[in-house]
ZADRENVEX-846269 format. One record per residue: residue number from 1; residue in three letters; x, y, z of N, C-alpha, C, O, CB in turn. Coordinates in pm, whole numbers, padded with zeros to 5 digits. Glycine has a CB too. Example, Ala and Ser with C-alpha at 12.3 -4.5 7.8 and 13.67 -1.06 7.14 Angstrom:
<recs>
1, ALA, 01319, -00569, 00780, 01230, -00450, 00780, 01320, -00330, 00780, 01424, -00332, 00846, 01131, -00447, 00905
2, SER, 01285, -00225, 00708, 01367, -00106, 00714, 01290, 00003, 00787, 01341, 00114, 00804, 01408, -00060, 00572
</recs>
This chain:
<recs>
1, MET, 04455, 02543, -00070, 04387, 02449, -00026, 04334, 02506, 00066, 04347, 02442, 00171, 04441, 02342, 00000
2, LYS, 04265, 02624, 00077, 04113, 02641, 00187, 04021, 02675, 00064, 03900, 02689, 00082, 04110, 02798, 00337
3, LYS, 04071, 02688, -00046, 04010, 02700, -00104, 03911, 02537, -00208, 03795, 02510, -00237, 04090, 02800, -00146
4, TYR, 04004, 02493, -00221, 03948, 02314, -00226, 03857, 02265, -00092, 03814, 02151, -00080, 04106, 02193, -00223
5, LEU, 03840, 02360, -00007, 03831, 02269, 00141, 03674, 02342, 00130, 03572, 02276, 00154, 03967, 02313, 00318
6, ILE, 03669, 02510, 00083, 03508, 02548, 00091, 03455, 02508, -00022, 03335, 02495, -00043, 03469, 02699, 00107
7, ILE, 03519, 02493, -00076, 03450, 02363, -00222, 03374, 02304, -00182, 03252, 02323, -00185, 03533, 02239, -00293
8, MET, 03480, 02154, -00100, 03399, 02034, -00068, 03270, 02098, 00068, 03150, 02075, 00055, 03530, 01891, -00003
9, CYS, 03311, 02153, 00153, 03213, 02211, 00236, 03108, 02174, 00149, 03045, 02069, 00140, 03225, 02364, 00273
10, LEU, 03097, 02337, 00054, 02979, 02330, -00027, 02885, 02237, -00059, 02763, 02228, -00047, 03005, 02354, -00115
11, MET, 03018, 02131, -00128, 02921, 02019, -00227, 02868, 01927, -00120, 02759, 01877, -00149, 03017, 01915, -00359
12, PHE, 02930, 01883, 00021, 02873, 01800, 00151, 02711, 01886, 00153, 02606, 01832, 00119, 02994, 01829, 00330
13, THR, 02722, 02009, 00194, 02617, 02041, 00227, 02524, 02083, 00119, 02407, 02106, 00152, 02636, 02120, 00313
14, SER, 02544, 02090, 00049, 02399, 02122, -00034, 02331, 01939, -00107, 02279, 01901, -00212, 02455, 02270, -00209
15, CYS, 02369, 01885, 00002, 02343, 01714, -00022, 02161, 01678, 00022, 02101, 01586, -00034, 02475, 01605, 00115
16, GLY, 02103, 01755, 00115, 02041, 01718, 00151, 01856, 01814, 00085, 01794, 01893, 00014, 02111, 01708, 00282
17, GLY, 01865, 01722, 00180, 01667, 01776, 00093, 01629, 01674, -00111, 01574, 01703, -00217, 01692, 02078, 00023
18, HIS, 01687, 01582, -00062, 01700, 01478, -00221, 01532, 01374, -00152, 01500, 01336, -00040, 01936, 01325, -00240
19, THR, 01451, 01362, -00315, 01352, 01315, -00281, 01383, 01163, -00281, 01468, 01105, -00349, 01248, 01365, -00359
20, PRO, 01267, 01092, -00159, 01302, 00945, -00113, 01309, 00855, -00270, 01302, 00914, -00378, 01159, 00877, 00010
21, TYR, 01329, 00672, -00256, 01325, 00655, -00378, 01335, 00457, -00294, 01390, 00390, -00207, 01467, 00757, -00498
22, VAL, 01230, 00451, -00412, 01212, 00278, -00369, 01374, 00178, -00433, 01471, 00244, -00470, 01025, 00201, -00485
23, ASP, 01374, 00163, -00433, 01561, 00087, -00393, 01480, -00049, -00515, 01460, -00161, -00466, 01626, 00004, -00119
24, SER, 01444, -00026, -00654, 01381, -00119, -00652, 01410, -00232, -00724, 01509, -00219, -00796, 01289, -00085, -00670
25, TYR, 01331, -00385, -00728, 01346, -00497, -00756, 01325, -00495, -00945, 01363, -00577, -01029, 01243, -00582, -00657
26, ALA, 01265, -00394, -00956, 01276, -00367, -01118, 01364, -00295, -01175, 01391, -00279, -01294, 01177, -00312, -01170
27, GLY, 01406, -00254, -01081, 01534, -00150, -01151, 01455, -00007, -01146, 01350, 00007, -01208, 01589, -00198, -01347
28, ARG, 01522, 00114, -01058, 01521, 00238, -01144, 01567, 00333, -01309, 01677, 00382, -01333, 01567, 00281, -01071
29, ALA, 01444, 00336, -01401, 01456, 00427, -01511, 01598, 00570, -01433, 01668, 00629, -01515, 01253, 00498, -01550
30, ASP, 01610, 00593, -01321, 01683, 00764, -01350, 01794, 00743, -01272, 01827, 00845, -01212, 01590, 00923, -01288
31, GLY, 01871, 00640, -01251, 02015, 00574, -01179, 02009, 00416, -01131, 01917, 00335, -01131, 02052, 00665, -01029
32, PRO, 02138, 00409, -01094, 02144, 00241, -01078, 02098, 00258, -00900, 02082, 00329, -00800, 02348, 00148, -01121
33, SER, 02094, 00137, -00960, 02012, 00056, -00756, 02101, -00038, -00751, 02178, -00099, -00826, 01809, -00049, -00730
34, LEU, 02055, -00030, -00582, 02102, -00210, -00532, 02016, -00258, -00526, 02050, -00341, -00442, 02168, -00261, -00404
35, ARG, 01880, -00288, -00555, 01784, -00359, -00572, 01791, -00464, -00459, 01816, -00584, -00458, 01783, -00405, -00705
36, ARG, 01757, -00365, -00359, 01701, -00516, -00182, 01572, -00489, -00161, 01510, -00538, -00067, 01785, -00492, 00029
37, SER, 01508, -00387, -00269, 01321, -00447, -00189, 01320, -00613, -00290, 01395, -00676, -00365, 01102, -00281, -00272
38, THR, 01168, -00626, -00222, 01161, -00732, -00341, 01024, -00704, -00350, 01008, -00586, -00319, 01206, -00902, -00319
39, ALA, 00875, -00781, -00388, 00793, -00775, -00412, 00749, -00768, -00265, 00658, -00686, -00257, 00764, -00851, -00503
40, HIS, 00786, -00840, -00105, 00719, -00812, -00040, 00805, -00767, 00093, 00778, -00793, 00210, 00630, -00905, -00043
41, ARG, 00903, -00701, 00047, 01002, -00640, 00096, 01083, -00525, 00068, 01196, -00530, 00018, 01058, -00707, 00102
42, ILE, 01002, -00390, 00114, 01027, -00256, 00054, 01148, -00199, 00096, 01183, -00248, 00204, 00923, -00163, 00082
43, ALA, 01227, -00113, 00053, 01392, -00060, 00086, 01338, 00096, -00012, 01311, 00133, -00126, 01574, -00198, -00010
44, ILE, 01348, 00150, 00146, 01319, 00340, 00060, 01476, 00384, 00066, 01546, 00321, 00146, 01189, 00501, 00189
45, CYS, 01511, 00441, 00023, 01685, 00514, 00006, 01637, 00683, 00096, 01517, 00664, 00118, 01754, 00552, -00244
46, PHE, 01660, 00772, 00132, 01658, 00909, 00246, 01713, 00930, 00281, 01791, 00860, 00345, 01613, 00939, 00336
47, ASP, 01715, 01160, 00249, 01780, 01146, 00372, 01719, 01211, 00469, 01698, 01140, 00567, 01906, 01183, 00371
48, ASP, 01681, 01322, 00478, 01588, 01424, 00575, 01384, 01367, 00583, 01291, 01425, 00639, 01610, 01624, 00473
49, THR, 01383, 01287, 00533, 01184, 01242, 00509, 01208, 01159, 00590, 01304, 01084, 00608, 01092, 01169, 00349
50, SER, 01057, 01184, 00672, 00902, 01189, 00801, 00894, 01019, 00770, 00872, 00952, 00669, 00692, 01318, 00737
51, LEU, 00919, 00993, 00891, 00823, 00800, 00890, 00687, 00770, 00813, 00642, 00669, 00758, 00756, 00750, 01068
52, ALA, 00629, 00934, 00835, 00496, 00916, 00816, 00500, 00948, 00641, 00413, 00884, 00581, 00396, 01025, 00923
53, ASP, 00563, 01012, 00576, 00615, 01048, 00415, 00681, 00886, 00415, 00595, 00798, 00406, 00762, 01219, 00386
54, LEU, 00764, 00859, 00421, 00778, 00724, 00423, 00730, 00562, 00405, 00767, 00471, 00330, 00795, 00734, 00485
55, GLN, 00609, 00576, 00533, 00520, 00472, 00506, 00413, 00489, 00404, 00350, 00396, 00352, 00462, 00439, 00619
56, THR, 00397, 00626, 00377, 00313, 00685, 00247, 00375, 00585, 00084, 00331, 00509, -00002, 00362, 00898, 00234
57, ILE, 00503, 00656, 00128, 00556, 00548, 00016, 00596, 00401, -00022, 00609, 00351, -00133, 00635, 00581, -00009
58, ALA, 00607, 00366, 00062, 00623, 00195, 00129, 00436, 00151, 00069, 00413, 00080, -00029, 00656, 00190, 00388
59, ASP, 00354, 00201, 00137, 00211, 00188, 00134, 00170, 00191, -00010, 00082, 00109, -00036, 00140, 00299, 00215
60, ALA, 00204, 00249, -00091, 00190, 00268, -00250, 00274, 00148, -00318, 00254, 00094, -00426, 00255, 00426, -00304
61, GLU, 00372, 00122, -00225, 00475, -00005, -00347, 00342, -00142, -00236, 00261, -00210, -00298, 00785, -00030, -00295
62, CYS, 00348, -00146, -00152, 00248, -00278, -00074, 00091, -00285, -00190, 00029, -00358, -00267, 00185, -00211, 00150
63, ALA, 00093, -00193, -00147, -00032, -00191, -00265, -00091, -00264, -00385, -00200, -00316, -00407, -00020, -00105, -00320
64, LYS, 00075, -00241, -00486, 00057, -00318, -00599, 00039, -00466, -00534, 00031, -00534, -00636, 00182, -00301, -00706
65, ILE, 00032, -00532, -00452, -00009, -00634, -00419, -00090, -00672, -00333, -00097, -00787, -00291, 00055, -00677, -00408
66, SER, -00184, -00542, -00287, -00295, -00599, -00249, -00296, -00587, -00060, -00390, -00626, 00008, -00293, -00759, -00322
67, GLN, -00180, -00530, -00011, -00104, -00541, 00100, -00098, -00428, 00179, -00137, -00320, 00133, 00014, -00578, 00070
68, LYS, -00044, -00439, 00321, 00000, -00280, 00416, 00088, -00277, 00447, 00130, -00376, 00506, -00049, -00233, 00533
69, ALA, 00195, -00139, 00426, 00324, -00184, 00449, 00321, -00141, 00606, 00254, -00049, 00653, 00447, -00115, 00345
70, VAL, 00438, -00260, 00703, 00433, -00227, 00808, 00603, -00211, 00800, 00670, -00293, 00737, 00350, -00322, 00904
71, TYR, 00665, -00098, 00871, 00806, -00104, 00900, 00866, -00191, 01029, 00826, -00226, 01139, 00843, 00035, 00916
72, ASP, 00988, -00203, 00946, 01071, -00293, 00997, 01161, -00240, 01109, 01149, -00250, 01231, 01143, -00346, 00893
73, LYS, 01318, -00143, 00986, 01420, -00004, 01096, 01478, 00011, 00956, 01432, -00011, 00844, 01569, -00053, 01272
74, THR, 01569, 00045, 00991, 01675, 00188, 00931, 01808, 00171, 00974, 01857, 00168, 01088, 01632, 00351, 00995
75, GLU, 01883, 00153, 00807, 01978, 00143, 00826, 02059, 00242, 00791, 02054, 00260, 00669, 01996, 00056, 00797
76, PRO, 02160, 00341, 00867, 02242, 00449, 00788, 02392, 00375, 00706, 02424, 00257, 00707, 02293, 00579, 00916
77, PHE, 02436, 00444, 00665, 02488, 00469, 00544, 02468, 00326, 00492, 02531, 00226, 00528, 02637, 00529, 00546
78, SER, 02355, 00333, 00387, 02333, 00174, 00394, 02283, 00250, 00170, 02236, 00185, 00077, 02144, 00074, 00575
79, CYS, 02320, 00381, 00175, 02245, 00376, 00012, 02353, 00447, -00033, 02463, 00392, -00041, 02074, 00457, -00028
80, SER, 02329, 00629, -00080, 02462, 00686, -00142, 02473, 00810, -00014, 02424, 00821, 00098, 02446, 00754, -00340
81, LEU, 02564, 00894, -00098, 02597, 01018, 00034, 02446, 01085, 00007, 02378, 01148, 00089, 02768, 01163, 00001
82, ILE, 02413, 01053, -00134, 02267, 01204, -00129, 02185, 01134, -00033, 02119, 01193, 00052, 02141, 01248, -00309
83, THR, 02190, 00974, -00050, 02060, 00935, 00056, 02094, 00849, 00100, 02066, 00736, 00060, 01925, 00906, 00019
84, PRO, 02186, 00885, 00229, 02239, 00763, 00322, 02186, 00634, 00393, 02253, 00542, 00441, 02279, 00815, 00415
85, LEU, 02001, 00652, 00388, 01959, 00584, 00508, 01875, 00547, 00473, 01786, 00628, 00449, 01942, 00632, 00619
86, THR, 01846, 00385, 00446, 01774, 00298, 00390, 01660, 00311, 00519, 01689, 00341, 00635, 01856, 00150, 00352
87, ALA, 01519, 00281, 00465, 01408, 00286, 00567, 01378, 00145, 00503, 01383, 00134, 00380, 01280, 00424, 00569
88, TYR, 01342, 00024, 00592, 01278, -00134, 00518, 01171, -00130, 00587, 01178, -00078, 00698, 01362, -00297, 00540
89, PHE, 01032, -00189, 00536, 00880, -00213, 00559, 00900, -00320, 00477, 00989, -00326, 00393, 00758, -00100, 00519
90, ASN, 00811, -00411, 00501, 00798, -00568, 00495, 00605, -00467, 00441, 00549, -00365, 00482, 00841, -00715, 00706
91, CYS, 00570, -00582, 00324, 00429, -00624, 00295, 00364, -00711, 00406, 00416, -00819, 00435, 00425, -00703, 00164
92, GLN, 00238, -00661, 00477, 00190, -00786, 00503, 00027, -00746, 00510, -00057, -00832, 00532, 00262, -00857, 00645
</recs>
């Protein structure tokens, strides 16, 4: 039993540091997507990324339609175990 507990602890502690990604309305090539983003609302799944880095990602997405990203909110436990947080930005 101890062996399984140790293995589970190691699995969950190694989950940090994953690259944030846009939960894209066009779908992602590298895995499943909940597709919560639209052309004017960007949803970014992340774990421990700074708001400044998330802003840069959102700005790049909004630039596709010649707009700027404005932070809206962050929701916990809304993406996956690896990237449990979702930051929302509106393109304006």
